[in-house]
N, C-alpha and C positions, 0 to 999 in steps of 0.2 A: 504494500500500500504506500504510494507516494504521498508524502506530507511536506507541505511548504508552510513555514510560519514566518511572517514578516514582523519586524520591530523597528523602532527608531523614529517613527513619525512624531509629529508634534507641531507646535506653533512657533513661527519665527518671523522676524521682520524682513521686509524686502531687502535684498542684498546679502542676507545671511546664508548660512550653510546648515545642512543636515546630512547625516549618513544613515541610510537605511540598511538593514540586514535581512537576510532570508535564510533561515535554517532549513536545509533539505534532508530528507531521509526516505528510506524505503526503495531506493533504486541504485543501480550501478552508475556511479557518477560519470564514468567514461562513455557511457552509452546514451547520455542525454545532453541536450543543449538547454540553456536557461535564458530567461528574459525578464525585463521589467515592463509593466504596463501601468497606465493610470486612467482613471475615469473621474471627471468632474460632473457635478450635478447637471442633468439635462444634456450632457454631451456623450458621444460615443467613446468607447474605450480606445485609448491611443497607445500604440506600441512605442516605447522609448528607446530600448536598447536590447540587443540579443548577443549572447556569447555562445559560440559553437564549442564543441568539446575540446578543440585544440587552442581555444582562447581567442580566436578571431572574433572581433567585436564590431557591431554596427550601431549607429545612433540615428535617431530621428533628427531632422533639421532643427526642431524646436528646442532641443536640449544639447545639441552638439557644441562642444567647447565649454559647457557649464557642468554637465553631468559626466561622471566616470563610473563605469561598471567594472567590477573585478570579482574574483573568486579566491577563497583561501587555498592553500596548497593541497588540501585534501579534496577540494572541489565540493564540499558539503555546505559551504556558506557563501551566498552571493551577496555582494554589497552594491550599493548605489550611493556614491558621493555626489551630493548636489550642492553646487556653489552658485553664487549670484542669483539667488532665488527671486522670482517675480511673483506678483499676486496671481498671475494666470497659471502658476504652477500648483495652485491649490487644487487638491484632488485626493481621491483614495488611490493609493499605490499598491500594486500587486506584483508579486513575482510569479513566474510560470516555468514549467519544465515540459519537455516533449522529447520523444525518441527520434523525431525528425527523419532525416534521410542521410545515408552514408555517401560521402563524396570526398575525394582528395584526402583519404586517410583520416577523416574525422566525421563526427555527427554534425550535420548542418541544421540550423533552425528552419522550420517551415516558413514560407513567405506568403502562402496563398490559402491558409486555413487557420482555424483557431488552434491554440496550444491545448494539449490534453489535460494538463494539471495546472491549477491556480491555487494560490494561497487565499486567505480571507481578507488580506489587505491591511494597510496601516494608513491613517489619515495624516496628510500634510496640509497645514494651513499657513499661508503667507499673507501677512498684513502689510499694506502699503505704508 
C-alpha cells in the first residue's frame, strides 16, 4: 500500500520561504517517479514539478526559479523548497507517486494522465 504524507505547510508573508516534505512508503523507490501538485480554491489542480527515478526534474513555468524539488538519499522523502512566495501560491499542496513508464534506464513520470497515488495535502497560505 503506497502512502504519501505531506508536512511543512503553513502561513507566510509574500517573499518568504517554506519547505514542504512528503514521506513515502509502501513501494520500491527505484520503480516510481514522484511529483508535487497544488490546487487553489475554484481552480484546477496544477502540476508543479516531477522527479523521475534517476533524478531528472521538470518544473512548471509558474514556479521555475523559485521552487526546488529534491529527494533524500534513500528516495523515501520528497521535498519542495519554495522561495519568493507570492499570494497566488496559496493552495493545498500534494505530493504524488506513479510507476510511470521505463525509458532511458529510468522510470519517467507520466505526462498525459493522472498520477496513481496522492497524499492528503498540506495547506500553504501566502499573505501579501
